C-alpha positions in Angstrom: -60.2 -66.3 -132.3 -56.9 -65.8 -130.5 -55.4 -67.8 -127.6 -55.9 -64.9 -125.2 -58.7 -62.5 -124.3 -58.1 -58.9 -123.2 -60.2 -57.2 -120.5 -60.0 -53.4 -120.2 -60.8 -51.2 -117.2 -64.5 -50.3 -116.8 -63.4 -48.3 -113.8 -59.8 -47.1 -113.0 -57.7 -49.8 -111.5 -60.3 -52.6 -111.9 -58.3 -54.9 -114.0 -55.2 -54.4 -111.9 -57.1 -55.3 -108.7 -58.5 -58.4 -110.5 -55.0 -59.5 -111.5 -53.8 -59.0 -107.9 -56.6 -61.1 -106.7 -56.0 -63.9 -109.2 -52.3 -64.0 -108.3 -53.2 -64.2 -104.6 -55.7 -67.0 -105.1 -53.3 -68.9 -107.4 -50.8 -69.1 -104.6 -52.8 -72.0 -103.2 -52.7 -74.1 -106.4 -49.4 -76.0 -105.8 -50.9 -77.2 -102.5 -54.1 -78.5 -104.2 -56.1 -75.2 -104.3 -58.7 -74.4 -106.9 -57.5 -73.7 -110.5 -57.2 -69.9 -111.0 -56.9 -68.4 -114.4 -53.5 -66.6 -114.9 -53.4 -63.0 -116.0 -50.9 -60.7 -117.6 -51.5 -57.1 -116.5 -50.9 -53.9 -118.4 -51.9 -50.2 -118.1 -55.7 -50.5 -117.8 -56.0 -54.1 -119.1 -55.3 -57.7 -118.4 -54.8 -60.6 -120.8 -56.1 -64.1 -119.8 -56.1 -67.4 -121.7 -59.2 -67.9 -123.7 -60.9 -71.0 -122.2 -63.5 -73.3 -123.6 -66.7 -73.8 -121.6 -67.7 -77.3 -120.7 -70.4 -78.8 -118.5 -69.8 -79.5 -114.8 -69.9 -83.1 -113.8 -70.5 -84.5 -110.3 -66.9 -85.6 -110.2 -65.6 -82.2 -111.2 -67.9 -80.5 -108.7 -66.5 -82.6 -105.9 -62.9 -82.0 -106.9 -63.7 -78.3 -107.0 -65.1 -78.4 -103.5 -62.0 -80.0 -102.1 -59.8 -77.6 -103.9 -61.7 -74.6 -102.8 -61.2 -75.7 -99.2 -57.5 -75.5 -99.7 -57.7 -72.0 -101.3 -59.7 -70.8 -98.3 -57.2 -72.3 -95.9 -54.4 -70.2 -97.5 -55.7 -67.4 -95.3 -55.6 -63.7 -95.1 -54.3 -61.1 -92.6 -57.7 -59.7 -91.5 -61.3 -59.5 -92.5 -61.7 -57.2 -95.4 -58.0 -57.3 -96.3 -57.3 -56.9 -100.1 -54.7 -58.8 -102.1 -51.1 -57.8 -101.7 -50.3 -54.6 -103.6 -53.8 -53.0 -103.4 -53.8 -49.3 -102.9 -57.3 -48.6 -101.7 -59.5 -48.1 -104.8 -62.0 -50.6 -105.9 -65.6 -51.2 -107.1 -67.7 -54.2 -107.9 -69.3 -53.1 -111.1 -71.0 -49.8 -110.1 -71.0 -50.7 -106.5 -68.4 -49.4 -104.0 -66.8 -52.2 -102.0 -64.8 -51.5 -98.9 -61.4 -53.2 -98.8 -58.5 -52.6 -96.4 -54.8 -52.7 -97.2 -53.1 -56.0 -97.1 -51.1 -55.8 -93.9 -50.2 -58.2 -91.0 -50.8 -55.2 -88.7 -54.4 -54.7 -89.8 -57.0 -54.2 -87.1 -58.5 -57.5 -86.1 -62.2 -56.9 -86.3 -64.5 -59.8 -85.8 -66.2 -61.3 -88.8 -69.6 -59.9 -87.6 -68.2 -56.4 -87.3 -66.6 -56.6 -90.8 -69.7 -58.1 -92.4 -72.1 -55.6 -90.8 -69.9 -52.5 -91.4 -68.5 -53.2 -94.8 -70.8 -55.6 -96.5 -74.4 -54.8 -95.4 -74.8 -51.4 -93.8 -73.4 -49.4 -96.7 -76.2 -50.4 -98.9 -79.2 -50.1 -96.6 -79.5 -46.3 -96.9 -79.1 -46.4 -100.7 -81.8 -49.1 -100.9 -84.2 -46.9 -98.9 -83.4 -43.8 -100.9 -84.2 -45.5 -104.2 -87.4 -47.0 -102.8 -86.3 -50.6 -102.9 -86.5 -50.8 -99.0 -89.2 -49.4 -96.8 -88.7 -48.2 -93.3 -89.7 -51.5 -91.7 -87.3 -53.4 -94.0 -84.5 -50.9 -93.1 -85.1 -51.6 -89.4 -85.0 -55.3 -90.0 -81.6 -55.1 -91.8 -80.3 -52.7 -89.1 -81.3 -55.3 -86.5 -79.2 -58.0 -88.3 -76.2 -55.6 -88.4 -76.5 -55.0 -84.6 -76.6 -58.7 -83.9 -73.5 -59.2 -86.2 -71.6 -56.5 -84.4 -72.5 -57.9 -81.0 -71.1 -61.3 -82.1 -74.4 -63.2 -81.9 -74.4 -64.6 -85.5 -70.7 -65.4 -86.0 -69.4 -69.0 -86.2 -66.0 -70.6 -86.5 -64.4 -71.0 -89.9 -64.2 -74.4 -91.5 -61.6 -76.8 -90.1 -58.8 -76.3 -92.6 -59.0 -72.5 -92.3 -58.7 -72.9 -88.5 -55.7 -75.2 -88.7 -54.0 -73.0 -91.3 -54.4 -69.9 -89.0 -52.9 -71.9 -86.1 -49.9 -72.9 -88.2 -49.3 -69.3 -89.2 -49.6 -68.1 -85.6 -52.8 -66.0 -86.3 -55.2 -65.4 -83.4 -58.1 -64.8 -85.8 -58.8 -67.3 -88.6 -59.6 -65.5 -91.8 -60.3 -67.3 -95.1 -58.7 -66.2 -98.4 -61.9 -65.9 -100.5 -62.8 -65.3 -104.1 -65.2 -62.6 -102.9 -67.7 -62.7 -105.8 -68.2 -66.5 -106.2 -71.6 -66.6 -108.0 -71.8 -69.5 -110.4 -70.8 -67.4 -113.4 -67.3 -66.9 -111.9 -66.5 -70.6 -112.0 -65.7 -71.8 -115.5 -66.0 -75.5 -116.1 -63.1 -76.2 -118.5 -61.6 -79.2 -120.2 -58.6 -80.2 -118.1 -56.3 -80.3 -121.2 -56.7 -76.5 -121.4 -55.3 -75.8 -118.0 -52.2 -78.0 -118.3 -50.1 -75.3 -119.9 -50.3 -73.0 -116.8 -51.6 -74.9 -113.8 -49.1 -76.6 -111.3 -49.4 -80.3 -111.2 -51.1 -80.3 -107.8 -53.7 -77.8 -108.6 -57.3 -78.8 -108.1 -56.6 -81.9 -106.1 -57.6 -80.7 -102.7 -55.6 -81.5 -99.5 -52.7 -83.9 -100.0 -54.3 -86.1 -97.5 -57.7 -86.2 -95.7 -57.1 -84.4 -92.4 -58.1 -86.0 -89.1 -60.4 -83.3 -87.6 -61.3 -85.4 -84.5 -64.8 -86.3 -85.6 -66.4 -87.7 -88.7 -66.0 -85.3 -91.6 -69.3 -83.8 -92.7 -71.1 -84.5 -89.4 -72.5 -82.2 -86.8 -71.5 -83.1 -83.2 -74.4 -84.9 -81.5 -76.6 -84.9 -84.6 -76.1 -88.6 -85.5 -76.3 -87.6 -89.2 -74.2 -86.3 -92.0 -74.6 -82.8 -93.2 -73.1 -83.5 -96.6 -73.8 -86.1 -99.2 -72.6 -89.7 -98.8 -68.8 -90.0 -98.8 -67.2 -90.5 -102.2 -64.1 -92.7 -102.2 -62.2 -90.3 -104.6 -62.2 -87.7 -101.9 -59.8 -89.8 -99.8 -57.2 -90.3 -102.5 -54.3 -88.2 -103.5 -51.7 -87.9 -106.3 -52.2 -89.7 -109.6 -54.6 -92.2 -107.9 -56.9 -89.4 -107.0 -56.7 -87.8 -110.4 -57.8 -91.1 -112.0 -60.6 -91.4 -109.6 -62.0 -88.0 -110.1 -60.1 -85.8 -107.7 -58.4 -83.4 -110.1 -57.4 -82.8 -113.8 -57.9 -86.5 -114.6 -61.6 -86.0 -114.5 -61.6 -84.3 -117.9 -63.4 -81.1 -116.5 -62.1 -78.7 -113.9 -63.5 -75.7 -112.2 -61.5 -72.5 -112.8 -61.9 -69.3 -110.8 -62.2 -66.1 -112.8 -63.1 -62.4 -112.1 -62.6 -62.3 -108.3 -62.9 -59.6 -105.7 -60.5 -61.5 -103.5 -60.3 -60.5 -99.9 -60.1 -61.9 -96.3 -63.6 -63.1 -95.2 -65.6 -66.1 -94.0 -65.3 -69.2 -96.1 -69.1 -69.8 -95.8 -69.7 -66.6 -97.8 -68.1 -68.0 -100.9 -70.0 -71.3 -100.6 -73.3 -69.4 -100.0 -72.7 -67.2 -103.1 -72.5 -70.2 -105.3 -76.1 -71.0 -104.6 -77.6 -67.5 -105.3 -78.1 -68.1 -109.0 -78.2 -71.9 -109.1 -74.8 -73.6 -109.4 -75.3 -77.1 -110.7 -74.2 -79.9 -108.4 -73.8 -77.5 -105.5 -74.6 -80.3 -103.1 -71.6 -82.2 -104.4 -69.3 -79.1 -104.1 -70.4 -78.4 -100.5 -70.4 -82.1 -99.5 -66.8 -82.7 -100.8 -65.7 -79.4 -99.2 -67.3 -80.5 -95.9 -65.5 -83.9 -96.0 -62.0 -82.4 -96.1 -62.7 -79.2 -94.2 -65.8 -79.7 -92.0 -68.0 -76.6 -91.6 -69.1 -75.4 -88.2 -72.4 -76.9 -86.9 -75.5 -75.2 -88.2 -73.9 -74.0 -91.5 -77.1 -74.8 -93.4 -79.0 -72.3 -91.3 -76.4 -69.6 -92.0 -76.5 -69.8 -95.8 -79.0 -67.0 -96.1 -77.0 -64.7 -93.8 -73.9 -65.2 -96.0 -76.0 -64.5 -99.2 -77.2 -61.2 -97.8 -74.2 -59.3 -99.2 -74.9 -60.2 -102.8 -78.6 -59.5 -102.3 -77.8 -56.1 -100.9 -75.5 -55.2 -103.8 -78.5 -56.0 -106.1 -80.7 -53.8 -104.0 -78.2 -51.0 -104.4 -77.7 -51.5 -108.1 -81.1 -52.6 -109.4 -83.7 -52.0 -106.7 -87.0 -53.7 -107.7 -87.9 -56.9 -105.9 -84.4 -57.4 -104.5 -85.3 -55.3 -101.5 -88.2 -57.6 -100.5 -86.0 -60.6 -101.1 -83.2 -59.2 -98.9 -85.6 -58.3 -96.2 -87.2 -61.8 -96.3 -83.8 -63.4 -95.8 -82.9 -60.9 -93.1 -86.0 -61.7 -91.1 -84.5 -65.1 -90.1 -81.5 -63.4 -88.5 -83.0 -60.2 -87.0 
């Protein structure tokens, strides 16, 4: 077994887009962003370090949640914008995905317009044509798309994404997302294996806990926390934080692989982690929420943000995914 593994294009340009996405996500690592596997790109292939698989611990999950908040806060020019250097071609497996060129002059659609037009509507007709959706289910999904376009279902980004956009002078806050963050695209790896390529600050989350004006993890007026109980390690930084479980010192770290990176809503990445059962997801989201509080009502929006992955499965596999997607959509129609 070698020290690297080679991935080859399953479709033209796929590995190059993956490498561009990895490099874009990795830009957040020196500021405490999530560990992101490095890649060397060639003509139709990329090489990545061969990493061992470990088991996620509660401490590693919390550290990953804090680090993912920093990655999201690195921002993007617009909803649907691809990594720098993308030329317009991409697919997720056998599923066409709409991405837009990476440009500061991109049209500033709302999140709801982007999500309806680029992430849901393209798969409704194919689901109907293959028999995975019936006419009533199509009408249900189309109603969700209308509400999204009309701005009825959109909410603000998490606090760090908002503050990062303000610092960059952006009028629209857009998160820099992994874009396909189901649990299989986070590898839990011994921290010793990332030392050769990860910056020292990677995986530690924000350098300090921001003051967002209200108790992190709480919903205004609710009188209760929306995340798990606060963990002391989340308020530490530097070597002290690493020793307490806020970074590589935990012995296990979460590493991002295989992205379809683009500008989107941060809640979509978090929701995707829950589609196929990420262990310690409550710890990931709770720690994220402590350093970058989510907009009130985020729990009720999880299904909405999972609809994209479900609709891709409707398009690719049909079967019971149509009924599952329609069942989720019913809450937002």
